[in-house]
C-alpha positions as CSV (number, residue, x, y, z in Angstrom):
1,M,2.4,55.0,40.4
2,S,3.0,51.2,40.6
3,I,0.6,48.9,42.4
4,T,1.5,45.6,43.9
5,M,-0.2,43.0,45.9
6,S,1.3,41.8,49.2
7,E,-0.6,39.5,51.4
8,H,-3.8,40.5,49.5
9,T,-3.3,44.2,50.4
10,M,-2.8,47.0,48.0
11,S,0.4,49.1,48.4
12,Y,1.6,52.2,46.7
13,N,4.8,54.2,46.1
14,E,3.0,57.3,47.3
15,P,2.6,57.0,51.1
16,P,-0.9,57.4,52.4
17,A,-1.9,60.4,54.5
18,S,-3.0,60.2,58.2
19,V,-5.9,62.3,59.1
20,L,-6.4,62.2,62.9
21,G,-4.8,58.8,62.8
22,I,-7.0,57.5,60.0
23,R,-5.3,56.3,56.8
24,V,-6.4,58.0,53.5
25,D,-4.8,57.0,50.2
26,R,-3.5,59.8,48.0
27,L,-5.1,58.7,44.8
28,S,-6.9,60.2,41.9
29,Q,-10.2,58.7,40.7
30,A,-8.4,57.2,37.6
31,Q,-5.8,55.6,39.9
32,V,-8.6,54.1,42.1
33,L,-10.3,52.7,39.0
34,D,-7.0,51.2,37.8
35,A,-6.4,49.7,41.2
36,I,-9.9,48.1,41.3
37,G,-9.4,46.8,37.8
38,A,-6.1,45.2,38.9
39,L,-7.8,43.5,41.9
40,V,-10.5,42.1,39.6
41,E,-7.9,40.7,37.2
42,Q,-5.9,39.2,40.0
43,R,-9.0,37.5,41.4
44,R,-9.9,36.2,38.0
45,A,-6.4,34.9,37.5
46,S,-6.4,33.2,40.8
47,E,-9.7,31.5,40.1
48,S,-8.5,30.1,36.8
49,S,-5.0,29.1,38.0
50,D,-4.2,25.4,37.7
51,T,-1.6,25.6,40.5
52,D,-3.7,27.3,43.2
53,D,-7.2,26.1,44.2
54,T,-7.8,29.1,46.4
55,A,-9.1,32.4,44.9
56,L,-7.8,35.7,46.4
57,P,-10.2,37.0,49.1
58,C,-12.5,39.9,48.4
59,Q,-10.8,43.3,48.8
60,Q,-12.5,46.3,50.4
61,V,-12.7,49.9,49.2
62,I,-13.8,52.6,51.7
63,T,-14.7,56.2,50.8
64,V,-13.8,58.3,53.8
65,N,-15.3,61.6,54.9
66,P,-15.0,63.6,58.1
67,E,-17.9,61.7,59.7
68,F,-16.0,58.4,59.1
69,V,-12.8,59.9,60.7
70,M,-14.6,61.1,63.8
71,A,-16.7,57.9,64.2
72,A,-13.5,55.8,64.0
73,Q,-12.1,57.7,66.9
74,Q,-14.7,56.0,69.1
75,N,-15.2,52.8,67.2
76,A,-12.1,50.5,67.3
77,L,-13.5,48.0,64.9
78,F,-14.4,50.7,62.4
79,R,-10.9,52.1,62.7
80,Q,-9.4,48.7,62.1
81,C,-11.7,48.2,59.1
82,I,-10.4,51.3,57.5
83,H,-6.8,50.4,58.3
84,D,-7.2,47.0,56.7
85,A,-8.9,48.1,53.5
86,A,-7.3,47.7,50.1
87,L,-8.2,51.3,49.2
88,V,-9.3,54.3,51.2
89,T,-10.4,57.2,49.0
90,P,-10.7,60.8,50.0
91,D,-14.5,61.5,49.9
92,G,-15.7,64.7,51.4
93,I,-14.2,68.1,50.9
94,G,-13.2,68.2,54.5
95,I,-10.9,65.3,54.0
96,V,-9.3,67.0,50.9
97,W,-8.8,70.2,52.9
98,A,-7.3,68.3,55.9
99,M,-4.9,66.4,53.7
100,R,-3.7,69.7,52.1
101,Y,-3.5,71.4,55.5
102,L,-1.4,68.5,56.9
103,H,1.0,68.8,53.9
104,T,0.0,65.4,52.5
105,P,-2.3,66.6,49.6
106,T,-4.4,64.3,47.5
107,P,-4.8,64.7,43.7
108,E,-8.5,65.2,44.0
109,R,-11.7,64.3,45.8
110,V,-12.9,60.8,45.0
111,T,-16.6,60.4,46.0
112,G,-18.6,57.2,46.1
113,T,-21.2,58.4,43.7
114,D,-18.8,59.7,41.1
115,T,-16.6,56.6,41.4
116,L,-19.6,54.2,41.1
117,Q,-20.6,55.9,37.8
118,A,-17.0,55.8,36.4
119,L,-16.6,52.3,37.7
120,A,-19.8,51.2,35.8
121,Q,-18.2,52.6,32.6
122,R,-15.0,50.7,33.3
123,C,-17.0,47.5,34.0
124,A,-18.8,47.9,30.7
125,L,-15.5,48.3,28.9
126,K,-13.8,45.3,30.6
127,G,-16.7,43.0,31.0
128,Y,-16.8,43.0,34.8
129,R,-20.0,42.1,36.5
130,L,-21.4,44.6,39.0
131,Y,-23.7,43.8,41.9
132,L,-25.7,46.5,43.7
133,L,-26.6,45.7,47.3
134,G,-28.5,47.8,49.7
135,A,-30.7,51.0,49.8
136,A,-34.5,50.9,50.0
137,P,-36.3,48.3,48.0
138,G,-36.3,49.1,44.3
139,V,-33.7,51.9,44.5
140,A,-30.7,49.7,43.4
141,E,-32.8,48.5,40.4
142,E,-33.5,52.1,39.4
143,A,-29.8,53.0,39.8
144,A,-28.9,49.9,37.7
145,H,-31.2,51.0,34.9
146,R,-29.6,54.4,34.9
147,L,-26.1,53.0,34.8
148,Q,-27.0,50.7,32.0
149,A,-28.5,53.6,30.1
150,L,-25.2,55.4,30.4
151,S,-23.2,52.3,29.6
152,P,-25.4,49.9,27.6
153,S,-22.9,47.0,27.7
154,L,-22.7,47.0,31.5
155,Q,-23.5,43.6,33.0
156,I,-25.5,44.0,36.2
157,A,-25.0,40.7,38.1
158,G,-27.9,41.5,40.4
159,C,-29.7,44.0,42.7
160,Y,-31.0,43.4,46.2
161,A,-32.0,45.6,49.1
162,G,-31.5,43.2,52.0
163,S,-30.1,44.7,55.2
164,P,-26.9,44.6,57.2
165,A,-28.4,42.4,59.9
166,P,-26.2,39.4,60.6
167,A,-29.3,37.1,60.3
168,E,-29.5,38.0,56.6
169,E,-25.8,37.5,55.8
170,E,-25.9,33.9,54.6
171,A,-28.8,34.5,52.2
172,I,-27.1,37.6,50.8
173,L,-23.8,35.9,50.3
174,E,-25.5,33.0,48.5
175,R,-27.2,35.5,46.2
176,I,-23.9,37.2,45.3
177,A,-22.1,33.9,44.8
178,A,-24.9,32.7,42.4
179,A,-24.7,36.0,40.5
180,H,-20.9,35.5,39.7
181,A,-20.2,39.2,40.5
182,D,-16.8,40.7,40.2
183,I,-17.5,43.9,42.1
184,V,-20.2,44.4,44.9
185,C,-21.3,47.9,45.9
186,V,-23.0,48.1,49.3
187,A,-25.3,51.0,50.2
188,Y,-26.3,50.5,53.9
189,G,-24.8,53.8,55.1
190,A,-21.6,54.1,57.2
191,P,-20.3,52.4,59.2
192,A,-22.9,49.6,58.7
193,Q,-22.0,49.0,55.1
194,D,-18.3,49.0,55.7
195,L,-18.5,46.7,58.7
196,W,-20.7,44.4,56.8
197,I,-18.1,44.1,54.1
198,Y,-15.3,43.8,56.7
199,R,-16.8,40.8,58.5
200,N,-17.9,39.1,55.3
201,R,-15.0,39.8,53.0
202,G,-13.5,36.3,53.6
203,R,-16.8,34.8,52.3
204,L,-17.7,37.2,49.6
205,A,-17.5,35.6,46.1
206,A,-16.3,38.8,44.4
207,A,-13.0,40.5,43.8
208,V,-13.9,43.9,45.3
209,A,-16.6,45.3,47.6
210,M,-17.1,49.0,48.1
211,G,-19.4,51.0,50.4
212,V,-21.2,53.7,48.4
213,G,-23.6,55.3,50.9
214,G,-26.4,57.2,49.2
215,A,-25.0,56.8,45.7
216,Y,-28.0,54.8,44.4
217,D,-30.4,57.5,45.5
218,F,-28.4,60.1,43.6
219,I,-27.8,58.0,40.5
220,S,-31.5,57.0,40.3
221,G,-32.6,60.6,40.7
222,R,-34.4,60.0,43.9
223,Q,-32.1,62.6,45.5
224,L,-30.7,65.7,43.9
225,R,-27.0,66.4,44.1
226,A,-25.7,69.9,44.6
227,P,-25.1,71.9,41.4
228,K,-21.7,71.4,39.9
229,L,-20.5,74.8,41.0
230,M,-21.3,74.0,44.7
231,Q,-19.5,70.6,44.3
232,R,-16.4,72.3,42.9
233,V,-16.2,74.8,45.7
234,G,-16.8,72.3,48.4
235,L,-20.3,73.3,49.4
236,E,-22.1,70.1,48.6
237,W,-22.7,69.5,52.3
238,L,-24.5,72.8,52.5
239,F,-26.9,71.9,49.7
240,R,-27.6,68.6,51.3
241,L,-28.3,70.3,54.6
242,Y,-30.7,72.7,52.8
243,R,-32.5,69.7,51.3
244,E,-32.4,67.6,54.4
245,P,-32.4,69.9,57.5
246,W,-32.8,67.0,59.8
247,R,-29.1,66.2,59.2
248,W,-28.0,69.3,61.2
249,R,-27.0,67.1,64.2
250,R,-24.8,65.0,62.0
251,M,-23.2,68.1,60.6
252,L,-22.0,69.2,64.1
253,V,-19.2,66.8,63.6
254,L,-17.6,69.1,61.0
255,P,-16.5,71.9,63.2
256,R,-15.1,69.4,65.7
257,F,-13.2,67.6,62.9
258,A,-11.8,71.0,61.6
259,I,-10.6,72.0,65.1
260,Q,-8.8,68.7,65.7
261,V,-7.2,68.9,62.3
262,V,-6.0,72.5,63.0
263,L,-4.5,71.5,66.4
264,T,-2.8,68.4,64.8
265,G,-1.5,70.6,62.0
266,K,0.0,73.1,64.4
267,G,1.8,70.3,66.1
268,R,3.3,69.4,62.7
269,G,4.1,73.0,61.9
270,A,1.3,73.5,59.4
271,V,0.4,77.0,58.6
């Protein structure tokens, strides 16, 4: 699959899927990592060019699950944020199922947590500098230590909890600029993290910014992920509900999502 840059937006030979009107790119994790690497290299090339004084703007990566899709039905800004992103990965087994049901299957599920760990390895290999923003105080640092234990040559540009509050934006942007980061991961939860990136991408001094939700908690060990078997069969959500029963209200979005996908699929002739 070839990847090109047109007006600073990634485009692919394989057309994206549309899940209830929300774009999802049909990419494997390896393709996502290659695309992020291409964006970093293009940004670095633009910064070192003698003929162009303007670096390419920061590009956004969004990991979409059913909650994102349903939230975007009611939130026009969030919907536009997803539409404008450089990469939209199929996080959540519900998205993978929906894409398959709608006859636009994706190669695999690409989660924020797994992608961040693989991305850290790619950064260590290529010398890219990674910045971890968000989560509770101290959690990003714990996640950084774990990632460096797995990839000792990884360069962590910085860690900072901060918040998505507009009043903190200037200070956070200054921190990131001073750190000379190539990739910024943001863990403020959706849609806050994604909207934070969206409104600041023109000022972010990095090649790529990606929302990663609770990835730092999982990587640091503060939260347990579902056993591998449950992950493979698509029951990670059930394990998380067992561990965090207060999430049951948020889980109510899943049956509504499934019903709407089925009705959409019937309209397209899905069986």
